[in-house]
Biopython code that builds the backbone (N, CA, C, O; Angstrom):
import numpy as np
from Bio.PDB.StructureBuilder import StructureBuilder

atoms = [
    (1, "MET", "N", (29.134, 65.627, -21.364)),
    (1, "MET", "CA", (28.491, 65.033, -20.226)),
    (1, "MET", "C", (28.092, 66.099, -19.221)),
    (1, "MET", "O", (28.790, 67.091, -19.010)),
    (2, "THR", "N", (26.979, 65.860, -18.631)),
    (2, "THR", "CA", (26.535, 66.789, -17.602)),
    (2, "THR", "C", (26.959, 66.272, -16.242)),
    (2, "THR", "O", (27.054, 65.067, -16.008)),
    (3, "GLU", "N", (27.201, 67.184, -15.390)),
    (3, "GLU", "CA", (27.624, 66.801, -14.052)),
    (3, "GLU", "C", (26.407, 66.504, -13.191)),
    (3, "GLU", "O", (25.370, 67.157, -13.305)),
    (4, "MET", "N", (26.553, 65.507, -12.328)),
    (4, "MET", "CA", (25.483, 65.114, -11.416)),
    (4, "MET", "C", (25.632, 65.923, -10.131)),
    (4, "MET", "O", (26.701, 65.975, -9.524)),
    (5, "THR", "N", (24.568, 66.528, -9.753)),
    (5, "THR", "CA", (24.576, 67.240, -8.479)),
    (5, "THR", "C", (24.061, 66.293, -7.400)),
    (5, "THR", "O", (23.517, 65.228, -7.694)),
    (6, "ASP", "N", (24.241, 66.692, -6.176)),
    (6, "ASP", "CA", (23.795, 65.850, -5.054)),
    (6, "ASP", "C", (22.282, 65.666, -5.067)),
    (6, "ASP", "O", (21.784, 64.582, -4.763)),
    (7, "THR", "N", (21.559, 66.706, -5.413)),
    (7, "THR", "CA", (20.091, 66.594, -5.414)),
    (7, "THR", "C", (19.605, 65.661, -6.515)),
    (7, "THR", "O", (18.683, 64.876, -6.292)),
    (8, "SER", "N", (20.209, 65.733, -7.702)),
    (8, "SER", "CA", (19.784, 64.832, -8.776)),
    (8, "SER", "C", (20.161, 63.392, -8.458)),
    (8, "SER", "O", (19.421, 62.468, -8.798)),
    (9, "LEU", "N", (21.290, 63.196, -7.818)),
    (9, "LEU", "CA", (21.698, 61.856, -7.413)),
    (9, "LEU", "C", (20.763, 61.305, -6.333)),
    (9, "LEU", "O", (20.392, 60.132, -6.374)),
    (10, "ASP", "N", (20.387, 62.138, -5.380)),
    (10, "ASP", "CA", (19.435, 61.716, -4.353)),
    (10, "ASP", "C", (18.072, 61.373, -4.969)),
    (10, "ASP", "O", (17.417, 60.419, -4.548)),
    (11, "ARG", "N", (17.655, 62.156, -5.966)),
    (11, "ARG", "CA", (16.383, 61.905, -6.621)),
    (11, "ARG", "C", (16.427, 60.576, -7.378)),
    (11, "ARG", "O", (15.465, 59.809, -7.337)),
    (12, "LEU", "N", (17.521, 60.304, -8.058)),
    (12, "LEU", "CA", (17.671, 59.032, -8.768)),
    (12, "LEU", "C", (17.653, 57.846, -7.801)),
    (12, "LEU", "O", (17.036, 56.818, -8.083)),
    (13, "ILE", "N", (18.318, 57.991, -6.681)),
    (13, "ILE", "CA", (18.328, 56.914, -5.688)),
    (13, "ILE", "C", (16.919, 56.702, -5.134)),
    (13, "ILE", "O", (16.487, 55.562, -4.965)),
    (14, "ALA", "N", (16.204, 57.786, -4.851)),
    (14, "ALA", "CA", (14.837, 57.678, -4.336)),
    (14, "ALA", "C", (13.928, 57.027, -5.374)),
    (14, "ALA", "O", (13.100, 56.186, -5.025)),
    (15, "ASP", "N", (14.073, 57.406, -6.653)),
    (15, "ASP", "CA", (13.276, 56.789, -7.713)),
    (15, "ASP", "C", (13.558, 55.291, -7.826)),
    (15, "ASP", "O", (12.642, 54.491, -8.016)),
    (16, "THR", "N", (14.814, 54.927, -7.711)),
    (16, "THR", "CA", (15.189, 53.518, -7.787)),
    (16, "THR", "C", (14.576, 52.730, -6.627)),
    (16, "THR", "O", (14.058, 51.631, -6.826)),
    (17, "LEU", "N", (14.634, 53.283, -5.438)),
    (17, "LEU", "CA", (14.048, 52.613, -4.276)),
    (17, "LEU", "C", (12.526, 52.498, -4.416)),
    (17, "LEU", "O", (11.934, 51.483, -4.049)),
    (18, "ASN", "N", (11.901, 53.558, -4.955)),
    (18, "ASN", "CA", (10.445, 53.503, -5.169)),
    (18, "ASN", "C", (10.087, 52.424, -6.188)),
    (18, "ASN", "O", (9.106, 51.701, -6.013)),
    (19, "ARG", "N", (10.878, 52.317, -7.246)),
    (19, "ARG", "CA", (10.623, 51.275, -8.250)),
    (19, "ARG", "C", (10.795, 49.884, -7.656)),
    (19, "ARG", "O", (10.016, 48.979, -7.954)),
    (20, "GLN", "N", (11.804, 49.713, -6.825)),
    (20, "GLN", "CA", (12.015, 48.413, -6.200)),
    (20, "GLN", "C", (10.848, 48.048, -5.279)),
    (20, "GLN", "O", (10.411, 46.897, -5.253)),
    (21, "GLU", "N", (10.349, 49.023, -4.531)),
    (21, "GLU", "CA", (9.190, 48.762, -3.681)),
    (21, "GLU", "C", (7.963, 48.436, -4.531)),
    (21, "GLU", "O", (7.189, 47.540, -4.194)),
    (22, "LEU", "N", (7.791, 49.157, -5.619)),
    (22, "LEU", "CA", (6.666, 48.904, -6.519)),
    (22, "LEU", "C", (6.758, 47.500, -7.116)),
    (22, "LEU", "O", (5.747, 46.805, -7.216)),
    (23, "LEU", "N", (7.957, 47.077, -7.512)),
    (23, "LEU", "CA", (8.145, 45.732, -8.046)),
    (23, "LEU", "C", (7.868, 44.658, -6.992)),
    (23, "LEU", "O", (7.275, 43.624, -7.298)),
    (24, "LYS", "N", (8.292, 44.902, -5.764)),
    (24, "LYS", "CA", (8.007, 43.945, -4.690)),
    (24, "LYS", "C", (6.499, 43.827, -4.468)),
    (24, "LYS", "O", (5.971, 42.724, -4.323)),
    (25, "ASP", "N", (5.811, 44.972, -4.443)),
    (25, "ASP", "CA", (4.350, 44.947, -4.266)),
    (25, "ASP", "C", (3.672, 44.235, -5.426)),
    (25, "ASP", "O", (2.745, 43.450, -5.228)),
    (26, "LEU", "N", (4.137, 44.512, -6.628)),
    (26, "LEU", "CA", (3.569, 43.877, -7.812)),
    (26, "LEU", "C", (3.801, 42.369, -7.790)),
    (26, "LEU", "O", (2.897, 41.601, -8.120)),
    (27, "ASP", "N", (4.987, 41.942, -7.409)),
    (27, "ASP", "CA", (5.279, 40.510, -7.298)),
    (27, "ASP", "C", (4.377, 39.833, -6.272)),
    (27, "ASP", "O", (3.858, 38.745, -6.523)),
    (28, "SER", "N", (4.190, 40.466, -5.129)),
    (28, "SER", "CA", (3.333, 39.853, -4.106)),
    (28, "SER", "C", (1.881, 39.790, -4.575)),
    (28, "SER", "O", (1.184, 38.819, -4.279)),
    (29, "LEU", "N", (1.409, 40.809, -5.302)),
    (29, "LEU", "CA", (0.044, 40.780, -5.834)),
    (29, "LEU", "C", (-0.125, 39.684, -6.880)),
    (29, "LEU", "O", (-1.151, 39.005, -6.908)),
    (30, "ILE", "N", (0.865, 39.511, -7.729)),
    (30, "ILE", "CA", (0.797, 38.468, -8.758)),
    (30, "ILE", "C", (0.794, 37.084, -8.113)),
    (30, "ILE", "O", (0.018, 36.214, -8.508)),
    (31, "ILE", "N", (1.651, 36.885, -7.132)),
    (31, "ILE", "CA", (1.708, 35.588, -6.446)),
    (31, "ILE", "C", (0.388, 35.308, -5.729)),
    (31, "ILE", "O", (-0.103, 34.180, -5.759)),
    (32, "ALA", "N", (-0.187, 36.318, -5.089)),
    (32, "ALA", "CA", (-1.472, 36.135, -4.399)),
    (32, "ALA", "C", (-2.578, 35.800, -5.401)),
    (32, "ALA", "O", (-3.436, 34.962, -5.122)),
    (33, "ASP", "N", (-2.560, 36.451, -6.563)),
    (33, "ASP", "CA", (-3.580, 36.180, -7.579)),
    (33, "ASP", "C", (-3.446, 34.764, -8.133)),
    (33, "ASP", "O", (-4.451, 34.085, -8.344)),
    (34, "VAL", "N", (-2.229, 34.319, -8.367)),
    (34, "VAL", "CA", (-2.016, 32.956, -8.864)),
    (34, "VAL", "C", (-2.471, 31.936, -7.826)),
    (34, "VAL", "O", (-3.109, 30.942, -8.172)),
    (35, "ARG", "N", (-2.152, 32.170, -6.576)),
    (35, "ARG", "CA", (-2.593, 31.254, -5.516)),
    (35, "ARG", "C", (-4.115, 31.234, -5.409)),
    (35, "ARG", "O", (-4.711, 30.170, -5.243)),
    (36, "ARG", "N", (-4.745, 32.404, -5.502)),
    (36, "ARG", "CA", (-6.204, 32.478, -5.417)),
    (36, "ARG", "C", (-6.854, 31.737, -6.586)),
    (36, "ARG", "O", (-7.827, 31.007, -6.393)),
    (37, "ARG", "N", (-6.329, 31.917, -7.777)),
    (37, "ARG", "CA", (-6.884, 31.213, -8.945)),
    (37, "ARG", "C", (-6.694, 29.706, -8.834)),
    (37, "ARG", "O", (-7.586, 28.939, -9.199)),
    (38, "THR", "N", (-5.550, 29.281, -8.339)),
    (38, "THR", "CA", (-5.297, 27.849, -8.159)),
    (38, "THR", "C", (-6.247, 27.264, -7.117)),
    (38, "THR", "O", (-6.798, 26.180, -7.307)),
    (39, "ARG", "N", (-6.433, 27.987, -6.021)),
    (39, "ARG", "CA", (-7.342, 27.521, -4.974)),
    (39, "ARG", "C", (-8.781, 27.452, -5.491)),
    (39, "ARG", "O", (-9.496, 26.494, -5.194)),
    (40, "ARG", "N", (-9.210, 28.449, -6.255)),
    (40, "ARG", "CA", (-10.561, 28.438, -6.817)),
    (40, "ARG", "C", (-10.744, 27.286, -7.800)),
    (40, "ARG", "O", (-11.785, 26.629, -7.801)),
    (41, "ALA", "N", (-9.750, 27.042, -8.626)),
    (41, "ALA", "CA", (-9.839, 25.927, -9.580)),
    (41, "ALA", "C", (-9.939, 24.605, -8.834)),
    (41, "ALA", "O", (-10.717, 23.735, -9.226)),
    (42, "TRP", "N", (-9.167, 24.440, -7.765)),
    (42, "TRP", "CA", (-9.210, 23.213, -6.973)),
    (42, "TRP", "C", (-10.585, 23.049, -6.329)),
    (42, "TRP", "O", (-11.153, 21.957, -6.345)),
    (43, "LEU", "N", (-11.118, 24.131, -5.764)),
    (43, "LEU", "CA", (-12.437, 24.063, -5.129)),
    (43, "LEU", "C", (-13.534, 23.774, -6.157)),
    (43, "LEU", "O", (-14.440, 22.987, -5.884)),
    (44, "ARG", "N", (-13.462, 24.405, -7.341)),
    (44, "ARG", "CA", (-14.451, 24.142, -8.382)),
    (44, "ARG", "C", (-14.409, 22.695, -8.832)),
    (44, "ARG", "O", (-15.450, 22.072, -9.039)),
    (45, "ARG", "N", (-13.210, 22.161, -8.984)),
    (45, "ARG", "CA", (-13.071, 20.773, -9.418)),
    (45, "ARG", "C", (-13.698, 19.817, -8.393)),
    (45, "ARG", "O", (-14.434, 18.903, -8.765)),
    (46, "TRP", "N", (-13.406, 20.029, -7.112)),
    (46, "TRP", "CA", (-13.960, 19.146, -6.090)),
    (46, "TRP", "C", (-15.455, 19.363, -5.910)),
    (46, "TRP", "O", (-16.182, 18.407, -5.643)),
    (47, "ALA", "N", (-15.926, 20.583, -6.048)),
    (47, "ALA", "CA", (-17.372, 20.829, -5.971)),
    (47, "ALA", "C", (-18.095, 20.131, -7.113)),
    (47, "ALA", "O", (-19.192, 19.605, -6.925)),
    (48, "ARG", "N", (-17.492, 20.123, -8.284)),
    (48, "ARG", "CA", (-18.100, 19.436, -9.421)),
    (48, "ARG", "C", (-18.125, 17.922, -9.185)),
    (48, "ARG", "O", (-19.111, 17.259, -9.509)),
    (49, "ILE", "N", (-17.066, 17.388, -8.635)),
    (49, "ILE", "CA", (-17.021, 15.952, -8.350)),
    (49, "ILE", "C", (-18.089, 15.587, -7.324)),
    (49, "ILE", "O", (-18.802, 14.598, -7.498)),
    (50, "VAL", "N", (-18.207, 16.375, -6.259)),
    (50, "VAL", "CA", (-19.199, 16.094, -5.220)),
    (50, "VAL", "C", (-20.611, 16.239, -5.771)),
    (50, "VAL", "O", (-21.472, 15.400, -5.506)),
    (51, "ALA", "N", (-20.853, 17.305, -6.539)),
    (51, "ALA", "CA", (-22.188, 17.503, -7.110)),
    (51, "ALA", "C", (-22.547, 16.370, -8.056)),
    (51, "ALA", "O", (-23.685, 15.900, -8.060)),
    (52, "PHE", "N", (-21.599, 15.936, -8.846)),
    (52, "PHE", "CA", (-21.860, 14.840, -9.773)),
    (52, "PHE", "C", (-22.079, 13.533, -9.017)),
    (52, "PHE", "O", (-22.965, 12.752, -9.365)),
    (53, "SER", "N", (-21.275, 13.296, -7.987)),
    (53, "SER", "CA", (-21.369, 12.041, -7.233)),
    (53, "SER", "C", (-22.688, 11.913, -6.480)),
    (53, "SER", "O", (-23.235, 10.817, -6.361)),
    (54, "PHE", "N", (-23.192, 13.019, -5.977)),
    (54, "PHE", "CA", (-24.452, 12.962, -5.244)),
    (54, "PHE", "C", (-25.649, 13.335, -6.108)),
    (54, "PHE", "O", (-26.754, 12.845, -5.873)),
    (55, "GLY", "N", (-25.448, 14.186, -7.094)),
    (55, "GLY", "CA", (-26.560, 14.658, -7.918)),
    (55, "GLY", "C", (-27.144, 13.601, -8.828)),
    (55, "GLY", "O", (-28.364, 13.446, -8.888)),
    (56, "LEU", "N", (-26.305, 12.873, -9.536)),
    (56, "LEU", "CA", (-26.811, 11.861, -10.471)),
    (56, "LEU", "C", (-27.561, 10.742, -9.751)),
    (56, "LEU", "O", (-28.657, 10.386, -10.183)),
    (57, "PRO", "N", (-27.023, 10.172, -8.677)),
    (57, "PRO", "CA", (-27.815, 9.160, -7.961)),
    (57, "PRO", "C", (-29.112, 9.730, -7.382)),
    (57, "PRO", "O", (-30.129, 9.037, -7.341)),
    (58, "LEU", "N", (-29.080, 10.987, -6.935)),
    (58, "LEU", "CA", (-30.291, 11.590, -6.388)),
    (58, "LEU", "C", (-31.364, 11.752, -7.472)),
    (58, "LEU", "O", (-32.540, 11.489, -7.221)),
    (59, "VAL", "N", (-30.965, 12.182, -8.669)),
    (59, "VAL", "CA", (-31.925, 12.309, -9.774)),
    (59, "VAL", "C", (-32.497, 10.939, -10.132)),
    (59, "VAL", "O", (-33.703, 10.804, -10.336)),
    (60, "LEU", "N", (-31.655, 9.946, -10.207)),
    (60, "LEU", "CA", (-32.138, 8.596, -10.510)),
    (60, "LEU", "C", (-33.082, 8.089, -9.424)),
    (60, "LEU", "O", (-34.112, 7.488, -9.729)),
    (61, "LEU", "N", (-32.742, 8.326, -8.172)),
    (61, "LEU", "CA", (-33.576, 7.874, -7.065)),
    (61, "LEU", "C", (-34.931, 8.570, -7.068)),
    (61, "LEU", "O", (-35.959, 7.922, -6.868)),
    (62, "VAL", "N", (-34.944, 9.869, -7.289)),
    (62, "VAL", "CA", (-36.203, 10.611, -7.305)),
    (62, "VAL", "C", (-37.076, 10.161, -8.467)),
    (62, "VAL", "O", (-38.284, 9.996, -8.297)),
    (63, "SER", "N", (-36.497, 9.962, -9.634)),
    (63, "SER", "CA", (-37.303, 9.522, -10.776)),
    (63, "SER", "C", (-37.839, 8.105, -10.565)),
    (63, "SER", "O", (-38.986, 7.823, -10.914)),
    (64, "LEU", "N", (-37.031, 7.217, -10.002)),
    (64, "LEU", "CA", (-37.516, 5.864, -9.710)),
    (64, "LEU", "C", (-38.595, 5.866, -8.620)),
    (64, "LEU", "O", (-39.552, 5.095, -8.693)),
    (65, "ALA", "N", (-38.442, 6.718, -7.627)),
    (65, "ALA", "CA", (-39.453, 6.818, -6.574)),
    (65, "ALA", "C", (-40.761, 7.352, -7.149)),
    (65, "ALA", "O", (-41.841, 6.874, -6.799)),
    (66, "GLY", "N", (-40.660, 8.347, -8.034)),
    (66, "GLY", "CA", (-41.867, 8.865, -8.680)),
    (66, "GLY", "C", (-42.560, 7.815, -9.526)),
    (66, "GLY", "O", (-43.787, 7.716, -9.515)),
    (67, "ALA", "N", (-41.786, 7.031, -10.258)),
    (67, "ALA", "CA", (-42.369, 5.967, -11.077)),
    (67, "ALA", "C", (-43.004, 4.899, -10.191)),
    (67, "ALA", "O", (-44.076, 4.385, -10.511)),
    (68, "TYR", "N", (-42.360, 4.569, -9.095)),
    (68, "TYR", "CA", (-42.903, 3.565, -8.179)),
    (68, "TYR", "C", (-44.229, 4.038, -7.584)),
    (68, "TYR", "O", (-45.194, 3.276, -7.520)),
    (69, "ILE", "N", (-44.272, 5.281, -7.155)),
    (69, "ILE", "CA", (-45.506, 5.815, -6.568)),
    (69, "ILE", "C", (-46.610, 5.865, -7.620)),
    (69, "ILE", "O", (-47.758, 5.537, -7.322)),
    (70, "TYR", "N", (-46.279, 6.269, -8.844)),
    (70, "TYR", "CA", (-47.291, 6.330, -9.900)),
    (70, "TYR", "C", (-47.858, 4.943, -10.207)),
    (70, "TYR", "O", (-49.071, 4.779, -10.335)),
    (71, "VAL", "N", (-46.981, 3.954, -10.323)),
    (71, "VAL", "CA", (-47.431, 2.586, -10.617)),
    (71, "VAL", "C", (-48.230, 2.037, -9.445)),
    (71, "VAL", "O", (-49.210, 1.320, -9.648)),
    (72, "LYS", "N", (-47.831, 2.357, -8.239)),
    (72, "LYS", "CA", (-48.537, 1.872, -7.054)),
    (72, "LYS", "C", (-49.964, 2.434, -7.003)),
    (72, "LYS", "O", (-50.899, 1.732, -6.619)),
    (73, "GLU", "N", (-50.121, 3.696, -7.390)),
    (73, "GLU", "CA", (-51.447, 4.331, -7.322)),
    (73, "GLU", "C", (-52.328, 3.966, -8.513)),
    (73, "GLU", "O", (-53.528, 3.745, -8.351)),
    (74, "HIS", "N", (-51.742, 3.901, -9.711)),
    (74, "HIS", "CA", (-52.547, 3.720, -10.922)),
    (74, "HIS", "C", (-52.476, 2.306, -11.499)),
    (74, "HIS", "O", (-53.216, 1.980, -12.428)),
    (75, "GLY", "N", (-51.636, 1.507, -10.983)),
    (75, "GLY", "CA", (-51.518, 0.143, -11.487)),
    (75, "GLY", "C", (-50.521, 0.069, -12.639)),
    (75, "GLY", "O", (-50.246, 1.062, -13.313)),
    (76, "ALA", "N", (-49.993, -1.122, -12.844)),
    (76, "ALA", "CA", (-48.958, -1.329, -13.858)),
    (76, "ALA", "C", (-49.599, -1.855, -15.136)),
    (76, "ALA", "O", (-49.403, -3.015, -15.501)),
    (77, "THR", "N", (-50.353, -1.018, -15.805)),
    (77, "THR", "CA", (-50.954, -1.425, -17.076)),
    (77, "THR", "C", (-49.914, -1.332, -18.175)),
    (77, "THR", "O", (-48.937, -0.598, -18.027)),
    (78, "PRO", "N", (-50.094, -2.055, -19.278)),
    (78, "PRO", "CA", (-49.133, -1.950, -20.382)),
    (78, "PRO", "C", (-49.024, -0.531, -20.925)),
    (78, "PRO", "O", (-47.946, -0.107, -21.340)),
    (79, "PHE", "N", (-50.136, 0.206, -20.926)),
    (79, "PHE", "CA", (-50.098, 1.590, -21.410)),
    (79, "PHE", "C", (-49.238, 2.463, -20.488)),
    (79, "PHE", "O", (-48.439, 3.272, -20.961)),
    (80, "THR", "N", (-49.404, 2.300, -19.198)),
    (80, "THR", "CA", (-48.616, 3.063, -18.229)),
    (80, "THR", "C", (-47.135, 2.728, -18.352)),
    (80, "THR", "O", (-46.284, 3.617, -18.334)),
    (81, "LEU", "N", (-46.840, 1.459, -18.474)),
    (81, "LEU", "CA", (-45.434, 1.050, -18.608)),
    (81, "LEU", "C", (-44.830, 1.565, -19.901)),
    (81, "LEU", "O", (-43.659, 1.940, -19.931)),
    (82, "SER", "N", (-45.624, 1.587, -20.983)),
    (82, "SER", "CA", (-45.087, 2.099, -22.249)),
    (82, "SER", "C", (-44.855, 3.603, -22.168)),
    (82, "SER", "O", (-43.901, 4.108, -22.759)),
    (83, "LEU", "N", (-45.716, 4.334, -21.440)),
    (83, "LEU", "CA", (-45.501, 5.774, -21.256)),
    (83, "LEU", "C", (-44.263, 6.053, -20.414)),
    (83, "LEU", "O", (-43.599, 7.070, -20.611)),
    (84, "MET", "N", (-43.945, 5.161, -19.477)),
    (84, "MET", "CA", (-42.782, 5.353, -18.625)),
    (84, "MET", "C", (-41.492, 4.882, -19.289)),
    (84, "MET", "O", (-40.401, 5.200, -18.815)),
    (85, "LEU", "N", (-41.604, 4.132, -20.373)),
    (85, "LEU", "CA", (-40.417, 3.584, -21.027)),
    (85, "LEU", "C", (-39.556, 4.681, -21.639)),
    (85, "LEU", "O", (-38.340, 4.680, -21.448)),
    (86, "TRP", "N", (-40.162, 5.622, -22.375)),
    (86, "TRP", "CA", (-39.383, 6.653, -23.061)),
    (86, "TRP", "C", (-38.637, 7.577, -22.099)),
    (86, "TRP", "O", (-37.449, 7.818, -22.311)),
    (87, "PRO", "N", (-39.272, 8.101, -21.060)),
    (87, "PRO", "CA", (-38.490, 8.905, -20.107)),
    (87, "PRO", "C", (-37.404, 8.102, -19.399)),
    (87, "PRO", "O", (-36.326, 8.625, -19.116)),
    (88, "ALA", "N", (-37.687, 6.830, -19.113)),
    (88, "ALA", "CA", (-36.679, 5.985, -18.464)),
    (88, "ALA", "C", (-35.483, 5.778, -19.381)),
    (88, "ALA", "O", (-34.338, 5.860, -18.938)),
    (89, "LEU", "N", (-35.744, 5.510, -20.661)),
    (89, "LEU", "CA", (-34.638, 5.346, -21.615)),
    (89, "LEU", "C", (-33.864, 6.643, -21.782)),
    (89, "LEU", "O", (-32.636, 6.630, -21.869)),
    (90, "ALA", "N", (-34.576, 7.763, -21.825)),
    (90, "ALA", "CA", (-33.898, 9.058, -21.944)),
    (90, "ALA", "C", (-33.032, 9.340, -20.721)),
    (90, "ALA", "O", (-31.926, 9.865, -20.848)),
    (91, "LEU", "N", (-33.530, 8.997, -19.546)),
    (91, "LEU", "CA", (-32.767, 9.204, -18.319)),
    (91, "LEU", "C", (-31.538, 8.298, -18.274)),
    (91, "LEU", "O", (-30.461, 8.724, -17.858)),
    (92, "ILE", "N", (-31.701, 7.066, -18.698)),
    (92, "ILE", "CA", (-30.560, 6.142, -18.736)),
    (92, "ILE", "C", (-29.519, 6.628, -19.737)),
    (92, "ILE", "O", (-28.322, 6.593, -19.453)),
    (93, "TYR", "N", (-29.965, 7.079, -20.902)),
    (93, "TYR", "CA", (-29.025, 7.578, -21.915)),
    (93, "TYR", "C", (-28.324, 8.846, -21.423)),
    (93, "TYR", "O", (-27.115, 8.996, -21.600)),
    (94, "ALA", "N", (-29.074, 9.752, -20.809)),
    (94, "ALA", "CA", (-28.463, 10.976, -20.287)),
    (94, "ALA", "C", (-27.457, 10.651, -19.185)),
    (94, "ALA", "O", (-26.403, 11.280, -19.103)),
    (95, "SER", "N", (-27.772, 9.689, -18.351)),
    (95, "SER", "CA", (-26.835, 9.276, -17.297)),
    (95, "SER", "C", (-25.575, 8.663, -17.900)),
    (95, "SER", "O", (-24.463, 8.931, -17.444)),
    (96, "TYR", "N", (-25.757, 7.849, -18.918)),
    (96, "TYR", "CA", (-24.602, 7.248, -19.596)),
    (96, "TYR", "C", (-23.717, 8.325, -20.202)),
    (96, "TYR", "O", (-22.495, 8.277, -20.058)),
    (97, "ARG", "N", (-24.319, 9.294, -20.877)),
    (97, "ARG", "CA", (-23.546, 10.383, -21.487)),
    (97, "ARG", "C", (-22.833, 11.217, -20.425)),
    (97, "ARG", "O", (-21.682, 11.612, -20.608)),
    (98, "ALA", "N", (-23.521, 11.481, -19.321)),
    (98, "ALA", "CA", (-22.908, 12.277, -18.254)),
    (98, "ALA", "C", (-21.719, 11.552, -17.655)),
    (98, "ALA", "O", (-20.698, 12.177, -17.365)),
    (99, "VAL", "N", (-21.831, 10.255, -17.466)),
    (99, "VAL", "CA", (-20.727, 9.486, -16.894)),
    (99, "VAL", "C", (-19.578, 9.365, -17.891)),
    (99, "VAL", "O", (-18.414, 9.475, -17.507)),
    (100, "SER", "N", (-19.892, 9.141, -19.160)),
    (100, "SER", "CA", (-18.820, 8.970, -20.153)),
    (100, "SER", "C", (-18.111, 10.279, -20.468)),
    (100, "SER", "O", (-16.926, 10.274, -20.801)),
    (101, "ASP", "N", (-18.820, 11.399, -20.369)),
    (101, "ASP", "CA", (-18.208, 12.700, -20.671)),
    (101, "ASP", "C", (-17.671, 13.416, -19.442)),
    (101, "ASP", "O", (-17.107, 14.505, -19.552)),
    (102, "PHE", "N", (-17.842, 12.808, -18.267)),
    (102, "PHE", "CA", (-17.413, 13.470, -17.039)),
    (102, "PHE", "C", (-15.899, 13.514, -16.955)),
    (102, "PHE", "O", (-15.211, 12.517, -17.172)),
    (103, "SER", "N", (-15.405, 14.693, -16.634)),
    (103, "SER", "CA", (-13.979, 14.875, -16.423)),
    (103, "SER", "C", (-13.795, 15.831, -15.246)),
    (103, "SER", "O", (-14.155, 17.004, -15.356)),
    (104, "PRO", "N", (-13.254, 15.372, -14.142)),
    (104, "PRO", "CA", (-13.107, 16.285, -12.996)),
    (104, "PRO", "C", (-12.104, 17.382, -13.262)),
    (104, "PRO", "O", (-12.085, 18.382, -12.546)),
    (105, "GLY", "N", (-11.264, 17.221, -14.280)),
    (105, "GLY", "CA", (-10.282, 18.239, -14.596)),
    (105, "GLY", "C", (-10.870, 19.461, -15.266)),
    (105, "GLY", "O", (-10.235, 20.516, -15.291)),
    (106, "GLU", "N", (-12.080, 19.342, -15.815)),
    (106, "GLU", "CA", (-12.715, 20.486, -16.464)),
    (106, "GLU", "C", (-13.156, 21.466, -15.398)),
    (106, "GLU", "O", (-13.768, 21.095, -14.396)),
    (107, "VAL", "N", (-12.842, 22.687, -15.630)),
    (107, "VAL", "CA", (-13.215, 23.709, -14.657)),
    (107, "VAL", "C", (-13.947, 24.820, -15.358)),
    (107, "VAL", "O", (-14.355, 25.791, -14.719)),
]
sb = StructureBuilder()
sb.init_structure("model")
sb.init_model(0)
sb.init_chain("A")
sb.init_seg("    ")
for serial, (resi, resn, name, xyz) in enumerate(atoms, 1):
    if name == "N":
        sb.init_residue(resn, " ", resi, " ")
    sb.init_atom(name, np.array(xyz, "f"), 0.0, 1.0, " ", f" {name:<3s}", serial, name[0])
structure = sb.get_structure()
C-alpha cells in the first residue's frame, strides 16, 4: 500500500467536491430539459386543439360562402350544382376523416 500524503488527500477531496458540483449542475439541467419538453408538448397539444376547433369550421364556412356567392352570381343550374357536388362531398369526407382521426394527445 502506498501512503497518502496531505496534498494527494486534498486533491482527492477537491476532485470529489468538483464531481458533486458537476452532478448537481447536470441534475438541474436534466430537470429543466424535462420541464421544457413537457411544457412544449402541452402547448403543442393545446395549439392543435385550438387550430382544429377553429380551422375546420372556418374552412367549411369559407367554402360554403364561396359556393353561395357563385350560385348567387351564376344561378343554380343543374350543371352548376353537379360541378359543386364533388368538391362538397370531398370536403365533407375530409372533415369526417379529420374528426374521426383527431387525437389531441398526438404531438
